[in-house]
N, C-alpha and C positions, 0 to 999 in steps of 0.2 A: 835073811841076813847072811852075808858071806863070812865064813870062818877064816881065821888066820891061815895063810898058806893057800887058800883057794882063790879062784877068780870068778867073777860073774860072767854070764853070757855076754852082757853088754860090753864089758871091758875086753873080752876075747874078740868080739866083732869090731870094736872101735877102740884100739889101744889109746891110752892116755898120752897126749903129746905135750911138749913144752908149752905150746900155745894154750892148751887146756889148763895146765898148771898156772900159767900167768893169769889167765882169766879168773880162775878161782881165787888166787891171791889178791887180785884187784878187788874182787867182790868182798872178800873177807876184810881187807884193810878199810874199805868204805863202810862196811857194816860196823866195825869197831869204832871208827871215827864218829859214827852216828850214835851208837849205844853207850860207849864208855863214859861220856860226860854225865849221862843220867845215872850210871852205876856209881860214879865217883860222888855225885851229889847225894845219892842214897846210901853212901858209905858201904857199898858192896865191893868196892875196889879202890885202892889208893890211887891218887893221880900219878905218882911215880911208877907204880906197877902198870897202870894203863898206858902211860907214855912208853915204857919199856916194851910192852907187848906189841904195841903198834909199830914201834921202831924195828923190832925183830922181824915182824911180818913184812914191813916195807923193805928191809934189807934183803930178805929172801926173794922178794919180788924183783928188786933191782938186779940181784945176782942172776936170776933166771933170764931176765931180759938181756943181760950181757952175754948169755950163751947163744943167743940167736944170731 
């Protein structure tokens, strides 16, 4: 595990790009859209909070796409 303030060899060799960040945000948004309905049904998360968290991630994704 990499400690705060340290970098890993992989990130030193392959710096994280905006495209990498976009790809991860797309993956995370898709994951949340699949998982959150189940969590809401199981009362692990409210629908309002689930919707808000997805919206925040989607907003971050769109903001990064706008930087390209």
